[in-house]
C-alpha angles and dihedrals in degrees: 000000000000130000136173120244090246092056089052092046091051090051092051094039088237135141123247120229108192132003108000092190094067112123127223127189105175143033123237146164112270094240092052104033121126133190112307092029129117116214136173138219119212107135111069092217089071095052093105089067089060089075098046107031121119092215116131093219138012132198109223138169117275086230094056115121111206119232097192146357118313121201097193126080110254129221110200117208137163095248116020095189094051091045093051089049088054090054093049089053092053092045092051091045090052091051091049091047089059089065107086138142133032126297119205138273101035134126138227121183133227118288094014121136128198127185133237126289094022131152126217117184127214117288093011114145128211117185131215126302096008121157112210123178134222127293091019118157117207111182127209120298095010115147121213115182130213122299093012118156121207124181130221124293095015122144122213108191127211117299098010114148119210110185122216119295095016115150119210121183132216126292093019128146122205114185130217119295097015115142116206120188104015118150120291117241095261118153127158115212114233130212091254093056096258128116130240121207116247106217112244105213102162129088145227122257120197112187125208127306095018126149120202117193130226118289094005117148123210112184123217119245123265084231127349118012144314101224134202108188124222122290096018120141120207121191130219122292097020123148119211115181134214119303095006118148120206117195131231120294094002118150124210120191127214126298094015120136132200118198126222126302094004117145118215119193135228124289094011124154117213112185127209124304094008116155120204121189123227133269096024133111131232116207124233119282094016117156117206116195123227120285092012123151112214110199102165139036120281104220103173117078123235098022122150111213134182140175139039109309087025122231139152112332097228093045089050091054091051090047091052089052089056091043092056089053095050096104090053091045091050090050091050090048092052090050091051091048089052091055096047 
């Protein structure tokens, strides 16, 4: 794919500074870009590359004041990072749009329906009575169980497993290796010390505009639904247990786990390696720092918490300062005891 700088500027509502007829055919980092590439400058620490890069065009801030000669054509925008992200989105969408038709062998069950302009990769499997929308991309070796529903413009990458009765909204992306709808971790202890499986007969519902990372597992509900609300983004290697509800536009980073029946609010940020116990609630706009353990409900909106057990971020920092001084404090205490 090849575009002129002016075409890109029009898309981003930016202003061209230099030759607007220059053509670009790829995207690259500013420090690595070669002729024909489009790069961007957002972080000031990379500004030195602006004057030495081989990129044909660079997206920069409209506020940037040049400190030297620039050989590339500039596209000035309000927010370079956001603008470059927009371009990446269009680029990825164009690549996905090139995937159409049906590769063989693949399978679709009885009573299943799939919309126009779809793609089914080789060895993909679609069960019985599924309802799949338009412009859906199902990559090779994906498994879609019986009675699954998938909305328009959703992409299911290679190796994804959607268990029976899963509901996936429109404009969703599920990355390779994700498992949606596997059994919740339900075991009833028996008098003899063994465990008996509690049947998990619910499902998983992913609303619109959701991204699920690679090798993430979202368990079905024991009864009812495990629900991920619209706009939420879940990283790779995340575990979400049965009957959990994740609110709108919440982000969850890698290696975090949420135990059963916990309710996470809207616009929350859960950093990496966070563990949240079951049957609690997390208020809207809560931020949980990396490696925190949350053992009780967070009722006040907008809190930033950290630690294990997690509590107010600033208090946690003060506590850690004291913790680091414990050896000195113990020594001082022993000296005082010796003088008493």
